[in-house]
C-alpha positions as CSV (number, residue, x, y, z in Angstrom):
1,X,2.0,26.0,11.2
2,X,1.2,22.8,8.9
3,X,-1.9,20.9,7.4
4,X,-0.7,17.7,8.2
5,X,-3.2,14.3,6.6
6,X,-3.1,11.2,9.0
7,X,-3.5,7.9,6.7
8,X,-5.9,5.6,8.8
9,X,-8.9,3.6,8.5
10,X,-9.8,4.6,12.3
11,X,-9.6,8.2,14.1
12,X,-10.2,6.7,17.5
13,X,-6.9,4.3,17.0
14,X,-4.4,4.6,20.0
15,X,-1.7,5.7,17.7
16,X,-3.9,7.7,15.6
17,X,-5.3,9.9,18.6
18,X,-1.6,10.2,19.8
19,X,-0.4,11.5,16.3
20,X,-3.8,13.8,16.4
21,X,-2.5,15.4,20.2
22,X,1.3,15.8,18.9
23,X,0.4,17.6,15.8
24,X,-2.4,19.8,17.3
25,X,-0.1,20.8,20.4
26,X,2.3,22.0,18.2
27,X,0.3,23.8,16.7
28,X,-0.3,21.9,13.2
29,X,-3.8,21.5,11.8
30,X,-4.8,18.0,11.3
31,X,-7.0,16.0,9.4
32,X,-7.6,11.8,9.2
33,X,-8.2,10.5,5.9
34,X,-9.1,7.0,5.8
35,X,-6.8,5.6,2.5
36,X,-9.3,3.1,1.4
37,X,-12.2,6.4,0.7
38,X,-9.7,8.2,-1.0
39,X,-10.3,8.7,-4.9
40,X,-7.1,8.6,-6.8
41,X,-7.5,11.3,-10.0
42,X,-4.6,10.5,-12.4
43,X,-3.6,13.0,-15.2
44,X,-1.0,14.7,-16.9
45,X,0.8,16.9,-15.4
46,X,-1.9,17.0,-12.2
47,X,-2.7,14.0,-9.7
48,X,-4.9,14.8,-7.1
49,X,-6.8,13.1,-4.7
50,X,-10.4,12.8,-3.6
51,X,-11.9,12.0,-0.1
52,X,-15.6,12.3,1.0
53,X,-16.5,13.8,-2.6
54,X,-14.4,16.6,-1.7
55,X,-10.4,17.2,-3.6
56,X,-7.4,17.1,-1.2
57,X,-5.8,20.8,-0.9
58,X,-3.6,22.4,1.1
59,X,-1.7,19.4,2.7
60,X,2.2,19.4,3.2
61,X,2.9,16.8,4.9
62,X,1.2,12.5,5.1
63,X,2.1,10.6,7.9
64,X,0.8,6.9,6.5
65,X,-0.4,4.3,9.6
66,X,-1.5,1.5,6.3
67,X,-2.6,-1.8,8.2
68,X,-1.0,-4.8,6.3
69,X,-4.5,-5.7,4.9
70,X,-4.9,-2.3,2.7
71,X,-1.0,-2.6,1.9
72,X,-1.3,-2.4,-1.7
73,X,-4.2,0.2,-2.1
74,X,-2.5,2.7,1.2
75,X,0.3,2.0,-0.7
76,X,-1.5,3.1,-3.9
77,X,-2.4,6.6,-1.8
78,X,0.8,7.4,-0.3
79,X,2.6,7.0,-4.0
80,X,-0.1,9.5,-5.4
81,X,0.8,12.3,-2.4
82,X,4.6,11.7,-3.4
83,X,3.2,12.2,-7.1
84,X,1.7,15.7,-5.5
85,X,5.2,16.7,-4.2
86,X,4.0,16.2,-0.8
87,X,6.0,14.9,2.0
88,X,5.7,11.7,3.2
89,X,6.7,10.0,6.7
90,X,6.7,6.5,5.5
91,X,7.8,6.3,1.3
92,X,5.7,4.0,-0.6
93,X,8.7,1.9,-1.8
94,X,9.9,1.4,1.7
95,X,6.0,0.2,2.5
96,X,5.8,-2.0,-0.2
97,X,9.5,-3.2,0.8
98,X,9.0,-3.9,4.6
99,X,5.5,-5.8,4.1
100,X,7.4,-8.5,1.9
101,X,8.9,-10.1,4.2
102,X,11.1,-12.3,2.5
103,X,12.4,-9.4,0.2
104,X,12.8,-7.6,3.8
105,X,15.0,-10.1,4.7
106,X,16.6,-10.7,1.8
107,X,17.8,-6.9,1.8
108,X,19.1,-7.0,5.5
109,X,21.2,-10.3,5.1
110,X,22.7,-8.7,1.8
111,X,23.4,-5.6,3.9
112,X,25.3,-7.9,6.6
113,X,23.0,-7.8,9.7
114,X,22.5,-10.9,12.1
115,X,19.0,-12.7,10.7
116,X,17.5,-16.1,12.2
117,X,18.5,-18.8,9.5
118,X,15.7,-18.7,6.9
119,X,14.3,-21.2,4.6
120,X,11.6,-20.4,1.5
121,X,9.9,-23.2,-0.7
122,X,6.9,-23.3,-2.7
123,X,6.7,-27.3,-3.8
124,X,5.2,-29.9,-1.3
125,X,7.7,-32.6,-2.5
126,X,9.0,-34.6,0.8
127,X,12.4,-34.0,-0.8
128,X,12.4,-30.3,-0.7
129,X,10.4,-29.9,2.5
130,X,13.3,-31.7,4.1
131,X,15.4,-29.3,2.6
132,X,14.0,-26.7,3.9
133,X,14.0,-27.9,7.4
134,X,17.8,-28.8,7.1
135,X,18.4,-25.5,5.7
136,X,17.3,-23.8,9.2
137,X,19.4,-26.6,11.4
138,X,16.2,-28.7,11.9
139,X,13.4,-28.4,14.5
140,X,12.3,-27.0,16.5
141,X,11.8,-24.1,14.2
142,X,9.4,-21.7,13.2
143,X,6.5,-21.5,10.3
144,X,5.2,-17.7,9.2
145,X,2.6,-17.0,6.9
146,X,4.2,-13.9,4.8
147,X,0.6,-12.3,4.9
148,X,0.6,-12.9,9.0
149,X,0.5,-9.8,11.4
150,X,0.4,-9.5,14.9
151,X,1.7,-12.9,15.4
152,X,-1.1,-14.4,13.7
153,X,0.2,-17.2,11.6
154,X,3.3,-17.8,13.5
155,X,3.7,-21.6,14.2
156,X,6.2,-23.0,16.7
157,X,7.0,-26.7,15.1
158,X,8.7,-29.2,18.3
159,X,9.8,-31.5,16.0
160,X,10.5,-32.8,12.3
161,X,7.1,-34.3,12.0
162,X,5.1,-31.7,13.3
163,X,7.2,-29.3,11.1
164,X,6.8,-31.3,7.8
165,X,2.9,-31.3,8.3
166,X,2.4,-28.0,9.1
167,X,4.9,-26.7,5.7
168,X,3.0,-29.7,4.2
169,X,-0.4,-28.5,4.6
170,X,0.1,-24.3,4.0
171,X,2.1,-25.7,0.5
172,X,-1.3,-27.4,-0.2
173,X,-3.2,-24.4,0.8
174,X,-1.0,-22.5,-1.7
175,X,0.1,-20.0,1.6
176,X,3.5,-18.1,1.4
177,X,5.5,-19.4,4.3
178,X,9.0,-18.5,5.4
179,X,10.3,-20.9,7.8
180,X,13.1,-20.0,10.2
181,X,15.6,-21.3,13.0
182,X,13.7,-21.1,16.4
183,X,16.2,-18.9,18.8
184,X,16.1,-21.1,22.3
185,X,18.3,-18.3,24.0
186,X,16.1,-16.0,23.8
187,X,13.5,-17.4,25.7
188,X,10.5,-16.3,24.4
189,X,11.4,-12.1,24.1
190,X,12.1,-9.9,21.9
191,X,13.3,-6.7,21.9
192,X,10.6,-3.9,19.3
193,X,13.1,-0.7,18.3
194,X,11.4,2.9,17.8
195,X,13.3,4.5,15.3
196,X,12.5,7.9,13.6
197,X,14.2,9.7,11.1
198,X,17.7,7.2,11.6
199,X,17.4,7.9,15.4
200,X,16.4,5.6,18.0
201,X,13.6,7.2,19.9
202,X,12.6,4.2,22.3
203,X,13.0,0.4,23.2
204,X,11.0,-2.0,25.1
205,X,11.4,-6.0,26.0
206,X,8.4,-8.1,25.4
207,X,7.7,-10.8,27.1
208,X,5.9,-14.2,25.9
209,X,3.1,-14.8,28.6
210,X,3.7,-18.7,29.6
211,X,2.9,-21.6,27.2
212,X,3.6,-18.8,24.8
213,X,6.1,-18.7,22.5
214,X,4.9,-15.7,20.5
215,X,5.4,-11.8,22.3
216,X,3.2,-9.7,20.5
217,X,1.4,-7.7,23.1
218,X,-1.7,-8.3,21.2
219,X,-1.2,-12.2,22.2
220,X,-1.0,-11.3,25.7
221,X,2.7,-10.7,26.1
222,X,4.4,-7.7,28.7
223,X,6.5,-4.7,27.7
224,X,9.4,-3.4,29.8
225,X,12.0,-1.0,29.3
226,X,15.2,-2.2,28.0
227,X,18.9,-0.1,27.8
228,X,19.6,-1.0,24.3
229,X,23.4,-2.4,23.9
230,X,25.7,-0.6,21.3
231,X,25.4,-3.3,18.7
232,X,21.4,-3.8,18.8
233,X,21.0,0.3,18.9
234,X,23.3,0.2,15.5
235,X,21.4,-2.6,13.9
236,X,18.2,-1.5,14.7
237,X,19.3,2.1,12.7
238,X,21.0,0.3,9.8
239,X,18.1,-2.6,9.2
240,X,15.1,0.8,9.1
241,X,17.8,2.9,6.7
242,X,18.5,-0.3,4.6
243,X,14.6,-0.6,4.1
244,X,14.5,3.2,3.2
245,X,11.7,3.8,6.5
246,X,11.8,7.2,8.2
247,X,9.7,5.3,10.6
248,X,9.8,1.8,11.6
249,X,9.6,-0.9,14.9
250,X,12.7,-3.3,14.2
251,X,12.2,-6.3,16.1
252,X,15.5,-7.9,17.7
253,X,16.1,-11.2,18.9
254,X,19.2,-11.4,21.5
255,X,20.7,-14.5,20.3
256,X,23.9,-16.5,21.2
257,X,25.8,-14.8,17.8
258,X,24.2,-11.2,18.5
259,X,21.0,-9.3,17.8
260,X,19.0,-10.9,14.7
261,X,16.8,-9.1,13.3
262,X,13.3,-10.4,13.4
263,X,11.2,-8.2,11.5
264,X,11.0,-4.4,10.3
265,X,7.4,-3.0,10.8
266,X,6.4,0.3,8.7
267,X,3.6,0.9,10.9
268,X,4.7,0.1,14.2
269,X,1.6,0.7,17.0
270,X,2.8,3.5,19.5
271,X,0.7,2.2,22.8
272,X,2.9,-0.8,23.7
273,X,5.9,1.5,23.3
274,X,4.7,4.6,25.0
275,X,3.4,3.1,27.8
276,X,6.4,1.0,28.5
277,X,8.5,3.4,28.3
278,X,6.5,6.2,29.1
279,X,7.9,8.6,26.0
280,X,6.2,10.7,23.9
281,X,7.1,9.0,20.5
282,X,4.2,10.7,19.0
283,X,6.0,13.5,19.5
284,X,9.2,12.7,17.7
285,X,7.2,11.7,14.7
286,X,6.0,15.0,14.5
287,X,9.1,16.6,15.0
288,X,10.4,14.0,12.7
289,X,7.7,16.0,9.7
290,X,8.4,19.3,10.5
291,X,12.1,18.7,9.8
292,X,11.8,17.7,6.6
293,X,8.8,19.9,5.7
294,X,10.4,22.7,7.2
295,X,14.0,21.6,5.4
296,X,12.6,21.6,1.7
297,X,14.6,22.8,-1.2
298,X,13.5,26.2,-1.9
299,X,11.9,27.2,1.4
């Protein structure tokens, strides 16, 4: 029996509830900790954490469910648990790496994985904006805010004039963004591949609703089970490994040049994948935690 802490801001969220259920089913004790309400005590030789006015003790493992808006403080909490020699299902450094979309793409490209052609700029000069659009093969193109999630801050510019206007507006607002080629053959669909501990444990195809190019279920997209090709499976596993993620939702586009990694999520939601596939993904996550906790050196 283990005592597992789930870092979540809301114990009623589907993913959090399912993890509690899966852990308790296997006889573990679960506590849900709002990472934003933790107090970190940093002292030589004895790092510790307070929550609700009490010091957290006796925790064997931590499952972080850190939202994008809480990345900085949430990562600090995960790092503190690591300093306390407690296993975390998602490592703090991997969490930081995956949240930085630009850095993630640089790591994936260096590893030889397929990604959509991507450009990044900080200068709003006309010639620089033209260079950005040319670098990814012209319009139509996708413009993404680096801080966006669930399809928010993602724009399809259908022609060069529209692309220039949007890029210029974002740069004047000092918003960091990526410009990516539009993969027309994907036809508004992508694959969400769930990887746990280096194994694919579920996959679904997400299709954007009519008149929409973003396939996120939060944006009204639909999801169906899909059988991955060997190349798609290998790409998802390699992407999560290169970013150091024990749990990952890898988003792939099916392109004419093979699978392209669009994004790798470090706190992927369970509702869409479990509903579409009927699989117990939460159970797979708890099994992963068990394997790592019970196989620690010295045990």
